[in-house]
C-alpha positions as CSV (number, residue, x, y, z in Angstrom):
1,M,-3.4,10.6,-3.3
2,K,-4.3,8.4,-6.4
3,K,-7.6,9.2,-7.9
4,L,-9.7,6.7,-10.2
5,R,-11.9,8.1,-12.5
6,N,-13.6,5.2,-13.9
7,H,-16.6,3.0,-12.8
8,L,-14.4,0.2,-13.8
9,I,-12.4,-0.8,-10.5
10,G,-10.1,-3.9,-10.4
11,V,-8.8,-5.5,-7.3
12,D,-6.1,-8.3,-7.8
13,Q,-4.4,-10.5,-5.3
14,G,-2.6,-13.3,-4.3
15,T,0.5,-14.6,-2.4
16,K,4.0,-15.6,-3.6
17,I,6.8,-18.1,-2.4
18,L,9.8,-15.6,-2.7
19,F,12.3,-18.2,-1.9
20,S,13.0,-21.2,0.7
21,D,16.5,-21.0,1.1
22,F,16.8,-23.4,4.6
23,E,16.3,-26.1,2.3
24,D,19.4,-26.2,0.4
25,G,22.2,-23.9,2.4
26,G,20.9,-20.9,0.4
27,D,22.7,-17.7,0.7
28,M,19.8,-16.1,2.5
29,W,19.7,-18.9,5.2
30,A,23.9,-19.5,5.0
31,G,23.8,-15.3,5.8
32,K,26.2,-14.2,3.0
33,G,25.8,-13.6,-0.5
34,S,23.4,-11.9,-2.4
35,R,21.1,-10.8,0.4
36,A,18.0,-9.6,-1.8
37,R,15.6,-11.1,-4.0
38,S,13.1,-10.3,-6.6
39,V,10.4,-12.0,-7.7
40,S,8.0,-11.0,-11.1
41,V,4.2,-10.8,-10.4
42,K,1.7,-11.2,-13.6
43,F,-1.5,-9.5,-12.9
44,K,-4.6,-11.9,-13.9
45,S,-5.7,-8.8,-16.3
46,N,-4.0,-5.7,-17.4
47,Y,-5.1,-2.7,-16.2
48,K,-5.7,0.8,-17.9
49,A,-3.5,3.0,-15.8
50,I,-0.7,2.0,-13.6
51,P,-2.5,0.2,-10.4
52,M,-1.8,0.8,-6.9
53,V,0.3,-2.0,-5.5
54,H,0.6,-3.0,-1.5
55,V,3.2,-5.7,-0.4
56,S,3.4,-7.3,2.6
57,L,5.2,-10.4,4.6
58,D,2.5,-13.2,4.8
59,M,4.9,-15.7,6.2
60,W,8.9,-15.3,7.7
61,D,11.1,-17.8,8.9
62,M,14.1,-16.5,10.5
63,D,16.8,-17.7,12.4
64,Q,16.3,-16.9,16.3
65,K,19.9,-16.2,17.2
66,T,20.6,-13.9,14.4
67,N,19.2,-10.1,14.3
68,Q,15.7,-9.9,12.3
69,R,15.7,-7.2,9.7
70,A,13.9,-7.2,6.7
71,D,12.7,-4.9,3.8
72,I,9.7,-5.9,1.6
73,S,8.6,-3.5,-1.6
74,A,7.1,-3.5,-4.8
75,E,9.1,-2.3,-7.8
76,N,8.5,-1.9,-11.4
77,I,5.0,-1.5,-11.7
78,S,3.0,-1.4,-14.4
79,T,0.0,-1.9,-16.1
80,T,0.6,-6.2,-16.4
81,G,2.6,-6.6,-12.9
82,F,5.6,-5.8,-11.0
83,D,8.0,-7.0,-8.7
84,I,7.7,-8.1,-5.2
85,V,11.9,-7.2,-3.7
86,F,12.8,-8.6,-0.4
87,K,16.0,-7.4,1.3
88,T,18.0,-8.3,4.7
89,W,21.2,-7.0,5.5
90,G,23.8,-7.9,8.2
91,D,24.1,-11.3,10.2
92,T,20.4,-12.1,9.6
93,K,19.8,-15.8,8.3
94,V,16.2,-15.8,6.3
95,A,14.8,-19.4,5.8
96,R,11.9,-18.7,4.2
97,V,9.7,-15.8,3.1
98,R,6.2,-15.8,1.9
99,A,4.7,-12.4,0.5
100,A,1.0,-11.2,0.1
101,W,0.1,-8.2,-2.5
102,F,-3.0,-6.8,-3.5
103,A,-3.4,-4.4,-6.5
104,I,-6.2,-1.6,-7.1
105,G,-7.2,0.1,-10.2
106,E,-8.9,1.4,-13.3
107,F,-9.9,-1.1,-16.0
108,A,-11.4,-0.3,-19.5
109,G,-14.9,-0.7,-20.3
110,D,-16.4,-2.3,-23.0
111,D,-17.3,1.2,-24.5
112,E,-13.8,2.2,-24.6
113,W,-12.2,1.6,-27.9
114,E,-8.8,1.9,-28.7
115,L,-8.8,2.8,-32.6
116,Y,-4.8,3.3,-33.1
């Protein structure tokens, strides 16, 4: 559990299209090659400390003839942003994916100075 010590709590959120491979026959749709994608997200404002980040599939379009496998996560979380990582494996063919995310954490107050 993350405990927040600050009265200035910030929540940022958004959606991000990770890929759309069906249009050009990319690796995810072809079912071969790289089976992972990473997309960077920058927060609208910097957090005071590393925030909690949640990601989820907001839209996915998969071939019904193959097994549907997906793993989505937030990696490399910092005070300025993070990476959304989508992975699949085996014979799964993914046409496109959009992720939703939100971050919650502490912001610095106007009276909190950094001298050095």
